[in-house]
C-alpha positions in Angstrom: 99.6 92.5 60.8 97.4 90.2 62.9 98.7 88.3 65.9 98.5 85.0 63.9 100.7 86.6 61.2 103.2 87.7 63.8 103.3 84.2 65.4 103.8 82.6 62.0 106.6 85.0 61.0 108.3 84.3 64.3 108.1 80.6 63.7 109.9 80.8 60.4 113.6 81.1 59.4 114.8 82.4 56.1 117.5 80.0 54.8 119.8 79.5 51.8 120.8 76.1 50.4 124.5 75.3 50.6 124.1 71.9 49.0 121.7 70.5 46.4 118.7 68.7 47.9 115.1 68.0 47.2 112.5 68.1 49.9 109.2 69.6 51.0 110.4 72.9 49.5 111.1 71.5 46.1 114.5 71.1 44.4 117.1 73.6 45.9 120.6 74.3 44.9 123.2 76.8 46.2 122.2 79.0 43.3 118.5 79.0 44.5 117.0 82.1 46.2 116.6 82.1 50.0 113.3 80.6 51.2 111.4 80.5 54.5 111.1 77.3 56.5 109.8 76.4 60.0 112.3 76.4 62.8 111.9 72.7 63.1 112.6 72.2 59.4 115.6 74.6 59.7 117.0 72.5 62.5 116.6 69.3 60.4 118.2 70.8 57.3 121.0 72.5 59.2 121.9 69.3 61.0 122.3 67.6 57.6 124.5 70.5 56.4 122.1 71.5 53.7 121.2 75.2 54.6 122.4 78.2 56.6 120.2 81.0 58.0 120.3 84.3 56.2 119.3 87.9 57.1 118.1 88.7 60.7 117.7 85.0 61.4 121.5 84.4 60.9 122.2 86.4 64.1 119.8 84.4 66.4 118.1 81.4 64.8 117.2 80.1 68.2 118.4 77.4 70.6 120.0 75.4 67.7 123.1 77.5 67.8 124.1 77.3 71.4 127.9 77.3 71.9 129.0 73.7 72.3 132.3 74.8 74.0 130.6 76.9 76.6 131.1 75.8 80.2 128.3 76.4 82.8 128.8 79.3 85.1 127.8 77.3 88.2 130.5 74.6 87.9 132.3 74.1 91.2 136.1 74.1 91.5 137.5 70.6 92.0 137.9 69.5 95.6 141.5 69.6 96.9 143.3 66.3 97.0 145.1 65.7 100.3 147.7 63.0 100.6 
């Protein structure tokens, strides 16, 4: 496998349709097989609720799945209020 092949593979996410849609990939339904898309396309499709990542990509699809409820570790305690 060449370096270009490795880079291309790292730039793709294998996804499965959860809703019916038609796009660059053709007509996809929940019954369709999983298919590879770029990380940018994955972010777009996921934002619209059309696909989910499958396989190894489901564990870590990238920065798109950061926890929204996570609080930063460097947040200061509130200053005491004196009367």
